C-alpha positions in Angstrom: -8.0 -5.1 -62.2 -6.5 -7.9 -64.4 -9.5 -7.5 -66.9 -8.7 -3.9 -67.0 -5.1 -4.5 -67.8 -6.0 -7.1 -70.6 -8.5 -4.5 -72.1 -5.7 -1.9 -72.0 -3.2 -4.1 -73.8 -5.8 -5.2 -76.6 -6.6 -1.5 -77.0 -2.9 -0.6 -77.5 -2.5 -3.5 -79.9 -5.3 -2.2 -81.9 -3.9 1.3 -82.1 -0.6 0.0 -83.3 -2.0 -2.1 -86.2 -4.1 0.9 -87.2 -1.2 3.0 -87.3 1.1 0.4 -89.5 -2.0 0.3 -91.9 -2.0 4.0 -92.2 1.7 4.2 -92.8 1.3 1.5 -95.6 -1.2 3.5 -97.3 0.8 6.8 -97.1 3.8 4.9 -98.6 1.6 3.7 -101.5 0.1 7.3 -102.0 3.8 8.5 -102.2 4.8 6.0 -104.9 1.7 7.2 -107.0 2.7 10.8 -106.8 6.4 10.0 -107.8 5.7 10.2 -111.7 4.0 13.7 -111.3 7.2 15.0 -109.5 9.4 13.6 -112.2 7.6 15.3 -115.0 7.6 18.5 -112.9 11.3 18.1 -112.4 11.9 17.8 -116.4 9.7 20.8 -116.8 11.8 22.9 -114.4 15.2 21.6 -116.0 14.0 22.7 -119.3 13.0 26.1 -117.9 16.6 26.5 -116.3 18.2 25.5 -119.6 16.2 28.3 -121.3 17.4 30.8 -118.8 20.9 29.8 -119.0 21.1 29.6 -122.8 20.7 33.1 -123.8 22.2 32.3 -127.4 19.1 30.4 -128.6 16.2 31.6 -130.6 13.4 32.8 -128.2 10.6 31.3 -130.3 12.5 28.0 -130.3 12.6 28.3 -126.4 8.9 29.0 -126.3 8.0 26.2 -128.7 10.1 23.6 -126.5 8.4 25.0 -123.3 4.8 24.6 -125.0 5.8 21.0 -126.0 6.6 20.2 -122.4 3.4 21.8 -121.1 1.1 20.1 -123.6 2.8 16.7 -122.6 2.2 17.4 -119.0 -1.4 18.5 -119.3 -2.1 15.5 -121.8 -0.8 13.3 -118.9 -3.2 14.4 -116.3 -3.7 10.7 -115.2 -0.8 8.9 -113.6 1.6 7.2 -115.8 0.9 3.7 -114.4 -1.7 1.3 -115.9 -5.5 1.0 -114.9 -4.8 -2.5 -113.4 -2.1 -1.2 -111.1 -4.6 1.7 -110.0 -7.3 -0.8 -109.3 -5.0 -2.8 -107.3 -4.1 0.1 -105.1 -7.6 1.2 -104.4 -8.6 -2.5 -103.6 -5.7 -2.8 -101.1 -6.6 0.5 -99.5 -10.1 -0.6 -99.1 -9.2 -4.1 -97.8 -6.9 -2.3 -95.0 -9.8 -0.2 -94.1 -12.2 -2.9 -93.9 -9.7 -4.8 -91.8 -9.1 -2.0 -89.5 -12.9 -1.5 -89.0 -13.4 -5.2 -88.4 -10.8 -5.5 -85.9 -12.2 -2.3 -84.2 -15.8 -3.8 -84.4 -14.4 -7.1 -82.7 -12.7 -5.2 -79.8 -15.8 -3.2 -79.4 -18.0 -6.1 -79.3 -15.5 -7.9 -76.8 -15.6 -4.8 -74.5 -19.4 -4.6 -74.7 -19.6 -8.4 -73.8 -17.2 -7.9 -70.9 -19.0 -5.1 -69.6 -22.3 -6.8 -69.9 -20.8 -9.7 -68.0 -19.4 -7.5 -65.4 -22.8 -5.8 -65.0 -24.6 -9.2 -64.8 -22.0 -10.3 -62.1 -22.6 -7.0 -60.1 -26.5 -7.5 -60.5 -26.2 -11.0 -59.3 -24.0 -10.0 -56.2 -26.7 -7.2 -55.5 -29.7 -9.6 -55.9 -27.8 -12.2 -53.7 -27.3 -9.4 -51.0 -30.7 -8.1 -51.3 -31.9 -11.8 -51.0 -29.7 -12.4 -47.9 -30.9 -9.2 -46.5 -34.5 -10.2 -47.0 -33.9 -13.6 -45.8 -32.3 -12.1 -42.6 -35.2 -9.7 -42.2 -37.7 -12.5 -42.6 -35.7 -14.7 -40.0 -35.6 -11.6 -37.7 -39.5 -11.0 -38.0 -40.2 -14.7 -37.5 -37.9 -14.6 -34.4 -39.6 -11.6 -33.1 -43.0 -13.3 -33.7 -41.7 -16.3 -31.9 -40.4 -14.4 -28.9 -43.6 -12.2 -28.7 -45.6 -15.6 -28.7 -43.4 -16.9 -26.0 -43.5 -13.8 -23.9 -47.3 -13.7 -24.2 -47.4 -17.4 -23.2 -45.3 -16.7 -20.2 -47.5 -13.7 -19.1 -50.5 -15.9 -19.3 -48.9 -18.6 -17.2 -48.3 -16.1 -14.4 -49.9 -16.8 -11.0 -50.8 -14.8 -8.0 -49.3 -17.8 -5.9 -45.8 -17.2 -7.4 -44.7 -13.6 -6.8 -41.4 -12.0 -7.3 -39.8 -9.5 -4.8 -40.9 -5.9 -5.0 -38.2 -3.4 -5.9 -38.0 -0.4 -3.5 -36.2 2.7 -3.7 -35.7 5.5 -1.0 -36.1 9.1 -2.2 -36.3 12.6 -0.7 -34.3 16.0 -0.2 -30.7 16.1 1.1 -30.3 15.7 4.9 -33.7 14.2 5.5 -32.3 10.9 6.8 -32.5 8.7 3.6 -29.2 7.2 4.0 -29.7 6.7 7.7 -33.1 5.1 7.3 -31.6 2.8 4.6 -29.0 1.7 7.0 -31.4 1.0 9.6 -33.6 -1.0 7.3 -30.5 -2.8 6.2 -29.5 -3.3 9.8 -28.4 -6.7 10.7 -27.3 -8.7 13.7 -23.8 -8.9 12.4 -22.4 -7.7 15.7 -23.8 -11.0 17.4 -22.6 -13.0 14.5 -26.0 -13.6 12.9 -26.8 -12.9 9.3 -30.5 -12.8 9.9 -31.4 -13.8 6.3 -30.2 -10.3 4.8 -27.8 -10.8 1.8 -26.1 -7.8 0.4 -26.7 -8.4 -3.4 -25.2 -6.5 -6.2 -26.7 -2.9 -6.0 -29.4 -4.0 -3.5 -30.3 -5.4 -0.2 -32.4 -8.7 -0.4 -34.6 -9.3 2.7 -35.8 -13.0 3.1 -39.4 -13.6 4.3 -38.3 -15.1 7.5 -36.2 -11.9 8.1 -39.1 -9.6 7.5 -41.4 -11.5 9.9 -38.7 -11.5 12.4 -38.1 -7.7 12.0 -41.8 -6.9 12.2 -42.9 -9.5 14.7 -44.1 -7.3 17.4 -46.2 -5.2 14.8 -47.3 -8.4 13.1 -48.7 -9.8 16.1 -51.6 -7.3 16.0 -51.6 -6.8 12.1 -51.7 -10.5 11.3 -50.3 -10.2 7.8 -50.0 -13.4 5.9 -46.8 -12.9 3.9 -46.8 -14.5 0.6 -43.8 -12.3 -1.0 -40.6 -14.1 -1.5 -39.1 -11.1 0.2 -38.1 -7.4 -0.7 -35.4 -5.8 -2.6 -34.2 -2.4 -1.5 -31.9 -0.4 -3.9 -28.7 0.6 -2.2 -28.4 4.0 -3.6 -30.7 6.5 -2.1 -32.0 9.4 -4.1 -34.0 9.8 -7.3 -31.0 9.2 -9.6 -31.3 5.6 -8.8 -35.1 5.8 -9.6 -34.4 7.5 -13.0 -31.5 5.0 -14.0 -33.4 1.9 -13.3 -35.1 1.1 -16.6 -36.0 -2.0 -18.5 -37.0 -1.7 -22.2 -38.6 1.8 -21.8 -40.4 1.1 -18.4 -39.6 2.0 -15.0 -38.2 -0.9 -12.7 -39.1 0.3 -9.3 -42.3 -1.2 -7.9 -42.6 0.9 -4.6 -40.8 4.0 -3.2 -40.2 5.4 0.3 -40.5 9.3 0.2 -38.6 10.7 3.2 -40.0 14.0 4.6 -38.1 15.7 7.6 -40.7 16.1 10.1 -39.1 19.3 11.4 -38.8 21.2 8.0 -41.6 19.8 5.9 -41.6 19.5 2.1 -38.3 20.8 0.5 -37.2 21.3 -3.0 -35.9 17.9 -3.9 -38.8 16.2 -2.1 -41.2 18.1 -4.2 -39.2 17.0 -7.5 -39.1 13.5 -6.3 -42.8 13.6 -5.4 -43.4 14.9 -9.1 -41.2 12.1 -10.6 -43.1 9.5 -8.7 -46.5 10.7 -9.7 -45.5 11.0 -13.4 -44.3 7.4 -13.5 -47.3 6.3 -11.5 -45.2 4.7 -8.8 -47.0 3.8 -5.5 -45.2 5.4 -2.5 -45.2 5.4 1.4 -44.1 8.8 3.0 -41.7 8.4 6.0 -42.1 11.4 8.4 -38.7 11.0 9.5 -37.1 12.6 12.6 -39.9 11.9 14.9 -37.3 11.6 17.9 -36.6 15.3 17.5 -39.9 16.2 18.9 -39.5 17.9 22.3 -38.8 15.4 25.1 -39.0 12.2 23.0 -38.6 9.1 25.0 -36.6 6.7 22.7 -38.2 3.1 22.3 -35.6 1.5 20.1 -37.2 -0.4 17.0 -40.5 -0.4 18.3 -43.7 0.1 16.4 -44.6 3.8 16.1 -47.9 3.4 17.9 -46.2 1.7 20.7 -43.7 4.4 20.8 -46.2 7.3 20.8 -48.3 5.6 23.8 -45.3 6.1 26.1 -44.8 9.7 25.0 -46.0 12.8 27.1 -49.0 14.6 25.9 -46.9 17.8 24.8 -44.6 15.5 22.8 -47.8 13.7 21.0 -49.3 17.2 20.3 -46.1 18.4 18.8 -45.9 15.4 16.6 -49.7 15.7 15.5 -49.2 19.4 14.8 -46.1 18.8 12.5 -47.8 15.8 10.9 -50.8 18.0 10.0 -48.5 20.7 8.5 -46.9 17.9 6.4 -50.5 16.8 5.2 -51.3 20.4 4.3 -48.1 20.7 2.2 -48.7 17.3 0.4 -52.3 18.6 -0.3 -50.8 21.7 -1.9 -49.0 19.3 -4.3 -52.2 17.6 -5.0 -51.4 14.5 -2.7 -54.1 13.2 -0.5 -52.6 11.6 2.5 -53.0 10.4 6.2 -51.4 8.5 9.1 -51.4 5.0 7.8 -53.3 3.5 10.8 -56.0 6.2 10.6 -56.8 5.4 7.0 -60.1 3.8 6.4 -60.8 0.9 3.9 -62.0 3.5 1.2 -58.6 5.3 1.6 -56.7 2.1 1.2 -58.7 1.3 -2.0 -58.0 4.8 -3.5 -55.0 4.7 -5.7 -54.3 8.4 -5.0 -54.3 8.2 -1.1 -50.8 8.0 0.4 -50.0 6.6 3.9 -47.8 8.4 6.4 -45.5 6.5 8.5 -43.7 8.5 11.5 -40.1 7.0 11.7 -36.8 7.7 13.5 -33.9 6.5 11.4 -31.6 6.8 14.5 -33.5 4.8 17.0 -35.6 2.6 14.6 -39.2 3.6 15.7 -41.4 3.0 12.9 -39.1 1.1 10.7 -40.9 -2.2 11.1 -44.2 -0.1 10.4 -42.8 0.9 7.0 -41.4 -2.6 6.1 -44.7 -4.4 6.9 -46.7 -1.6 5.2 -44.5 -2.0 2.1 -45.2 -5.7 2.1 -49.1 -5.2 2.5 -49.1 -2.7 -0.3 -47.2 -5.0 -2.5 -49.5 -8.1 -1.9 -52.8 -6.3 -1.9 -52.2 -3.6 -4.6 -49.2 -4.6 -6.8 -49.6 -8.3 -7.0 -50.6 -8.1 -10.7 -47.2 -6.6 -11.7 -45.3 -8.7 -9.0 -46.3 -12.1 -10.6 -43.1 -13.9 -11.6 -42.8 -14.3 -15.2 -40.5 -16.3 -17.5 -39.8 -13.2 -19.6 -36.3 -11.9 -18.6 -36.3 -8.2 -17.3 -32.8 -7.4 -16.5 -31.0 -3.7 -16.3 -27.4 -2.8 -16.1 -26.7 -0.8 -13.0 -22.9 -0.5 -13.4 -19.8 -1.7 -15.2 -16.7 -2.4 -13.0 -13.3 -3.8 -13.5 -12.7 -6.4 -10.6 -9.2 -7.7 -9.9 -9.0 -11.3 -11.0 -12.1 -11.2 -12.9 -11.7 -8.6 -15.5 -14.5 -6.3 -16.6 -17.9 -7.1 -15.0 -21.4 -5.8 -15.2 -23.6 -5.4 -12.2 -27.2 -5.9 -13.2 -30.6 -6.2 -11.5 -32.5 -9.2 -12.5 -36.2 -8.0 -12.2 -38.1 -10.9 -13.5 -37.3 -14.1 -15.3 -34.2 -16.0 -14.8 -30.5 -15.8 -16.1 -28.2 -18.8 -16.3 -24.4 -19.4 -16.6 -23.5 -20.1 -20.2 -26.4 -18.1 -21.6 -25.6 -16.0 -24.6 -26.7 -12.3 -23.7 -26.9 -9.2 -25.7 -26.0 -5.9 -24.3 -26.2 -2.2 -25.4 -23.3 0.1 -26.0 -22.8 3.3 -27.9 -21.2 1.5 -30.6 -23.8 -1.0 -31.2 -25.0 -4.3 -29.5 -22.4 -6.6 -27.9 -23.1 -10.3 -27.8 -21.3 -12.3 -24.9 -21.5 -15.5 -23.1 -21.9 -15.5 -19.4 -18.9 -17.0 -17.9 -20.1 -16.5 -14.2 -23.0 -15.2 -12.0 -21.6 -13.9 -8.8 -23.3 -12.5 -5.6 -21.1 -11.4 -2.4 -21.1 -13.7 0.5 -23.6 -13.3 3.5 -23.3 -10.0 5.4 -21.5 -11.6 8.3 -18.6 -12.5 6.2 -18.5 -8.9 4.4 -15.7 -7.7 6.8 -13.6 -10.7 5.7 -12.1 -10.5 2.3 -13.6 -13.7 0.6 -14.4 -14.9 -2.7 -17.7 -14.2 -4.5 -20.5 -16.9 -4.5 -20.9 -18.5 -7.9 -24.6 -19.4 -9.1 -25.8 -21.6 -11.9 -29.0 -19.7 -12.1 -30.5 -16.4 -10.7 -34.2 -15.7 -10.6 -35.6 -12.3 -10.2 -35.7 -10.0 -8.5 -32.2 -10.1 -7.3 -28.9 -8.1 -7.8 -26.0 -10.0 -9.6 -22.6 -9.5 -11.1 -22.1 -10.9 -14.8 -18.6 -12.0 -15.9 -18.2 -12.1 -19.8 -16.2 -10.8 -22.6 -16.4 -7.5 -24.4 -18.2 -5.7 -21.6 -16.0 -2.7 -21.4 -18.4 -0.2 -23.2 -21.7 -1.6 -22.0 -23.9 1.4 -20.7 -25.6 1.8 -17.5 -29.3 1.8 -17.4 -29.8 -0.4 -20.6 -31.5 -3.7 -20.8 -30.0 -7.2 -21.0 -31.5 -9.8 -23.1 -30.9 -13.6 -23.5 -30.6 -15.2 -27.1 -32.6 -18.5 -26.5 -32.6 -21.5 -28.8 -35.6 -20.5 -30.7 -34.5 -16.7 -30.9 -33.0 -14.8 -33.9 -29.9 -13.0 -32.7 -30.6 -10.0 -34.9 -34.0 -9.6 -33.4 -32.6 -9.6 -29.9 -29.9 -7.2 -31.0 -32.6 -4.7 -32.4 -34.7 -5.0 -29.2 -31.7 -4.2 -27.0 -30.8 -1.2 -28.8 -34.4 0.0 -29.3 -34.1 2.2 -26.1 -31.1 4.0 -27.2 -32.4 4.1 -30.8 -35.6 5.8 -29.9 -33.6 8.1 -27.8 -31.3 9.3 -30.5 -34.0 9.4 -32.9 -36.1 11.7 -30.8 -33.0 13.7 -29.8 -33.0 15.7 -33.0 -29.6 17.0 -32.1 -29.3 20.9 -32.5 -26.5 22.3 -35.0 -25.5 24.4 -32.1 -25.6 23.7 -28.4 -23.7 22.0 -25.6 -22.6 18.5 -25.0 -24.4 16.4 -22.5 -22.5 13.5 -20.9 -24.6 11.3 -18.3 -23.8 8.2 -16.2 -26.7 6.0 -17.6 -29.3 6.1 -20.3 -32.0 7.0 -17.9 -30.1 9.9 -16.4 -29.3 11.1 -20.0 -33.2 11.1 -20.8 -33.9 12.9 -17.3 -31.1 15.6 -18.3 -32.3 16.1 -21.8 -36.0 16.4 -20.6 -34.7 19.1 -18.1 -32.5 21.1 -20.4 -35.0 21.0 -23.4 -38.6 21.3 -21.7 -38.1 22.6 -18.1 -35.5 25.3 -18.4 -36.7 28.6 -19.6 -35.2 29.3 -22.3 -34.4 25.8 -23.4 -30.7 24.9 -23.6 -29.9 23.4 -27.1 -27.8 20.1 -27.1 -25.6 19.3 -30.0 -24.1 16.2 -28.9 -24.7 13.4 -26.2 -22.7 10.6 -24.7 -22.8 8.2 -21.9 -20.0 7.4 -19.4 -16.5 9.1 -18.8 -15.7 12.4 -20.5 -12.7 11.8 -22.7 -10.3 13.8 -24.7 -12.2 13.1 -28.0 -15.4 14.6 -26.5 -13.6 17.8 -25.9 -12.1 18.1 -29.4 -15.8 17.4 -30.8 -17.3 20.2 -28.7 -14.3 22.8 -29.3 -15.8 23.3 -32.9 -18.6 25.4 -31.2 -15.9 27.9 -30.1 -14.6 28.3 -33.6 -18.1 29.1 -34.9 -18.6 33.0 -34.5 -20.9 33.6 -31.6 -21.2 30.1 -30.2 -18.6 30.3 -27.5 -21.0 29.4 -24.5 -21.7 26.3 -26.4 -18.2 25.0 -26.2 -19.3 23.4 -22.9 -19.7 19.9 -21.6 -22.3 19.3 -18.9 -21.2 16.1 -17.1 -23.9 14.6 -15.0 -22.6 12.2 -12.4 -19.7 11.0 -14.6 -15.8 11.3 -14.1 -13.6 13.5 -16.4 -10.5 12.0 -17.7 -7.1 13.8 -16.9 -6.2 14.2 -20.4 -9.7 15.7 -21.2 -9.3 18.3 -18.6 -5.9 19.3 -20.0 -7.3 19.4 -23.6 -10.3 21.4 -22.3 -8.1 24.0 -20.7 -6.0 24.5 -23.8 -8.9 24.6 -26.2 -11.0 26.8 -24.0 -13.7 24.4 -23.5 -15.8 24.6 -20.1 -16.5 21.3 -18.3 -19.1 21.4 -15.6 -19.7 18.6 -13.4 -22.5 17.9 -10.7 -24.4 15.0 -9.2 -27.7 17.0 -9.2 -29.1 18.3 -12.6 -30.2 21.6 -11.1 -26.6 22.4 -10.1 -25.4 21.8 -13.7 -28.1 24.3 -14.9 -26.9 26.8 -12.4 -23.2 26.5 -13.3 -24.2 27.0 -17.1 -26.5 29.9 -16.6 -23.9 31.8 -14.8 -21.4 31.1 -17.4 -23.6 32.2 -20.0 -24.4 35.5 -18.1 -20.7 36.2 -17.7 -20.2 35.8 -21.7 -23.3 37.8 -22.4 -22.1 40.6 -20.1 -18.6 40.6 -21.8 -20.1 40.7 -25.3 -22.4 43.6 -24.2 -19.3 45.5 -22.9 -17.4 44.7 -26.3 -20.3 45.7 -28.6 -21.1 48.8 -26.4 -18.8 50.9 -28.6 -20.5 49.8 -31.9 -24.0 49.5 -30.8 -26.2 52.7 -30.9 -29.6 52.8 -29.2 -32.3 54.4 -31.2 -33.4 57.7 -30.1 -34.9 61.1 -31.3 -34.3 64.1 -28.9 -35.6 67.7 -28.8 -33.6 70.6 -27.3 -35.3 72.7 -24.7 -34.4 76.3 -25.8 -35.0 77.6 -22.2 -32.2 75.2 -20.8 -29.0 76.1 -22.8 -26.2 75.8 -20.3 -23.1 75.8 -22.7 -23.4 76.4 -26.6 -20.0 75.2 -27.6 -17.1 72.6 -26.6 -18.9 71.1 -24.8 -22.4 71.7 -25.6 -24.6 71.3 -22.5 -28.3 71.6 -23.2 -31.5 70.6 -21.7 -33.3 67.8 -23.7 -36.5 66.0 -23.9 -36.4 62.2 -25.1 -39.0 62.4 -27.8 -38.7 58.5 -28.7 -36.5 55.7 -27.8 -33.6 55.5 -25.4 -30.9 58.1 -25.2 -27.7 56.5 -23.9 -24.1 57.7 -22.8 -22.1 57.2 -26.0 -24.8 57.8 -28.5 -23.8 59.8 -31.5 -26.4 62.6 -32.4 -26.9 64.3 -35.8 -29.4 66.3 -37.6 -30.7 64.4 -40.6 -32.7 67.7 -41.8 -29.1 69.5 -42.2 -27.5 66.9 -44.3 -26.8 64.6 -41.5 -24.9 67.2 -39.5 -22.8 65.5 -36.8 -23.4 67.3 -33.7 -21.2 65.1 -31.3 -21.5 62.2 -28.9 -23.3 62.0 -25.7 -20.7 62.0 -22.7 -23.0 62.3 -19.8 -26.7 62.6 -18.9 -28.1 64.0 -15.7 -31.5 64.0 -14.0 -32.5 65.8 -11.0 -28.8 66.3 -10.3 -28.0 62.6 -10.6 -25.8 60.9 -13.3 -27.9 58.5 -15.5 -26.6 56.0 -18.0 -29.9 56.0 -20.1 -33.0 58.1 -20.4 -36.2 56.7 -21.9 -39.1 58.2 -23.7 -40.7 61.2 -21.9 -37.7 62.0 -19.9 -36.3 65.6 -19.5 -32.6 65.6 -18.8 -29.3 67.7 -19.1 -27.0 66.4 -21.7 -23.3 66.9 -22.4 -22.2 66.6 -26.0 -18.7 66.5 -27.1 -17.6 66.7 -30.8 -13.8 65.7 -31.1 -13.8 65.9 -34.9 -15.3 69.4 -35.0 -14.9 71.2 -31.5 -16.1 74.6 -33.2 -19.7 73.3 -33.7 -21.9 75.7 -31.9 -25.4 75.6 -30.6 -27.5 78.6 -32.2 -25.1 78.8 -35.4 -25.0 75.4 -37.1 -28.1 74.2 -35.4 -30.7 75.1 -32.8 -33.9 74.0 -30.9 -36.0 74.0 -34.1 -33.9 70.9 -35.3 -34.7 67.5 -34.0 -31.6 65.5 -33.1 -31.4 61.6 -34.0 -29.0 58.8 -33.0 -26.8 58.0 -35.8 -27.4 54.4 -36.7 -25.5 52.2 -39.1 -25.8 48.6 -40.3 -23.0 47.6 -37.9 -24.7 49.4 -35.0 -28.2 47.6 -35.8 -26.5 44.3 -36.1 -24.7 44.8 -32.7 -28.0 45.6 -31.1 -29.7 42.5 -32.4 -26.9 40.2 -31.4 -26.3 41.6 -27.8 -29.4 43.8 -26.7 -32.2 42.2 -28.0 -33.9 41.9 -24.6 -32.9 45.4 -23.5 -35.0 47.0 -26.4 -38.7 46.9 -26.1 -41.1 46.5 -29.2 -41.5 50.3 -29.5 -37.7 50.8 -29.7 -37.3 48.2 -32.5 -40.1 50.1 -34.3 -38.0 53.2 -34.0 -35.1 51.2 -35.4 -37.1 50.4 -38.4 -38.1 54.1 -38.9 -34.5 55.4 -38.5 -33.3 52.8 -41.1 -35.4 54.8 -43.7 -34.0 58.1 -42.4 -30.4 56.9 -42.9 -31.1 54.8 -45.9 -29.8 51.6 -44.4 -30.6 48.5 -46.2 
C-alpha cells in the first residue's frame, strides 16, 4: 500500500511539472504573437480615422490604406530577430525533451517496481510450492514408513497371541436379543462376586476364567482348550451396531449371533440381518431362541441344551424338532445351509457356508453356555488368522459424550493394537481432522461396584480388543463410526490426518450429491453409508439426496434444505430424514416456520415409509390442483342412434375412438374451425357414473357449454364430426408434471398427434 501511495505522489508531481512547462510555452507564444496584434490594431485605427474623416479626399484615404496593407504584408515574419526566434524554439525543444525524459524515468521506475513486485510474488509462490512439495514428500515418506511398520507388525503376528473376538447380537424385534444379551452378561453380582466380567465402554468383556466357569458343565464333555484372552460382546443389540462399527473401511465385528424366534421362524428384520452378515462375509451362529415356549417344557436353568432336552417329554422334543426343521427350511430358502450344531459332521464344520443352530432360552438360560463355547470354538478354529494380536492400532469411535467433571469424552472400541495415555491421536470431524493428546484412558469399575456411584478406573495403556473412554481436548465434533489413529514418533502428522479422513473423503467423493433431493442425517458414518445405500439403490424409485450430515439436526440444517421449497416443484425434497439422531428444539421451530418436514426413526425402513407417504400426499394434492388445467388426450365419435338431448345440455352416446375421455375434458371439432362443443360434466356406463372412459368404451356423455348454451347437435355439428380434446401447451405441461404415470405409451402418442392438429409447439 505504501508503494502504491509513493507511485501516486510521483505521478501527480510529473503531471504538475508537465502543466507548468506547457503554461510557459503558451506564455512565450503569446509574446511572439503580440507584434502581429499591434500592427492589426494600427490598421484598424487608420480605418476608423478614414471612416470618421469624411472631409479628406477618398484617393488620399485609399493610398494611406494601401500603404498600411503593404507594410503589413511585407512584414509576414515576426518583428523580432532571427536569434530571438532560435532561442524560443530551442527553449521549447529543451522543455519538451525534459518533460519526455522525466516521463521516461518515471515509466522506467514503475516498470522496475512492477518487475520487483512480480519477482517477489514469484519467489513467494515458488517458496509455497517448495513447501507444499516438501510437505507432500514428507507425507509420502511418512506413509511409506507407516506402511512398512504396519507390514512388519502383521508379519510378527502369532497364533499364540490372539485378541478378543468382537461379537454382536442381531435379529428381529422381540426375538429376545436383549434378554439373551442380558443372560450372556449375567454375573453373580447378587452374591457379591464380579465373576471376571467387566462392563467396558460400549461392550462387555468376558475373561477366559469366567468363560470356563460359565461353560464348565458343557466343557467337561467338549474338552475345548481355550486360548482366547476372552470375548467382547457389543452392548447394543441389533444390526445398527454392526453397521456402525467400522475401521478404515472394514467391518469390526468378527462374529455374530443371529437370534431367530423358534415360535415364529424368520421375520423381515432377521432376513435383512442375514443379508447384511452374508454381504460382509461375517461368520455367525443362529440362536433358536424361546425353546422354553415348547409345550410342557421343563426348565433346566443355565444347563447345556442337550442336557435340558434329555429331561423333556417325547411330545416336547418332537415339537422342538418340528420347529427347528421349519427354521432350517426357511434358512435354506435364503440360501443358508444349517444344522443343529452337535449334529454337524467334520465336513460341515470345515465348510464356510454351513451355519450351526443352537437352541436357547434367554429367560432360563438353557443353551447359553453352548453359544459361548461354540463362539470360542469358531473363533479359535476358523478365525484365528484375523484374531492374531497386531501392533497396528485399530480403533473406532462409538459415541461422543459429555461427562460431568471430565468434559467432552469419546467412547471407542480398541480392536487391535494398543493406545496409551499421552499419545497424540487424530480423530475425524465434518470440519476436518482434529489432533488431540490423550489426557486419560478410563474404564468403569467392576460390575459389583456399578450400583455404587464411583470414579472411573484410569489406565496407562489399553490393548485390544477392549472398550475405553478417551479424555482430551477439542473432541466435541468427533463423528461416531470413524477411526482413531495415533501419531507415532516416526509418523508424519499430515499422513495420519489424510488416512483418518479417508473414509469420510471416499464417502463424500462417491456421494455425488444431487442438485435436488432430501437431506440425510445419521448417527454415525456407517449408518450414513447404510442409509444412502438403501435410499439410492434399494428403494424403487431411488430417493435423491442433496445433502448429508452426521449427528444432531440443527437450525442451520433446516435453513439449508428449505431452499428446496423455494424451487418450483421440489416441495417434497424440503425434508430431513433423521436416522437415529436427536433434533434440536430450535431446529423443530424453524422447520415448522419454513414448512420443512423432519422425519425421525431408529429403523431405516420406517424413514422410507414416512417419506413415501408424504410424497404421495403432495402428489395427490398436486394432481387435484392440476386437474383443472390438465386435459387428457381423446378422440370420440358420436353414436347417432343414441341422441338423448340435443341442446343445453347435450346428452349423447359416444364411443371413445382413442385416448382417455375424462370428466372435465373440453371438446371441440377441429374440422369446423375448432368449434367449441363444451365440457364433459358426467360419463355413464351401464347406468353407473364413471370418471374416465378408455379407448373402445361406449358411454353416455353429458356436455355443457356455458359460453354458448345455444350450441345444438344436428345444427352446428353432428355424428359425422369427430370430437377432440382441446389441448394447449399448458395442459400438456400439466400432464407431464402430474400425470406422467397415469398415461400409457399409446396416450402419449395421441398427445403428439393432437399437438399437430392444434399447432402446439
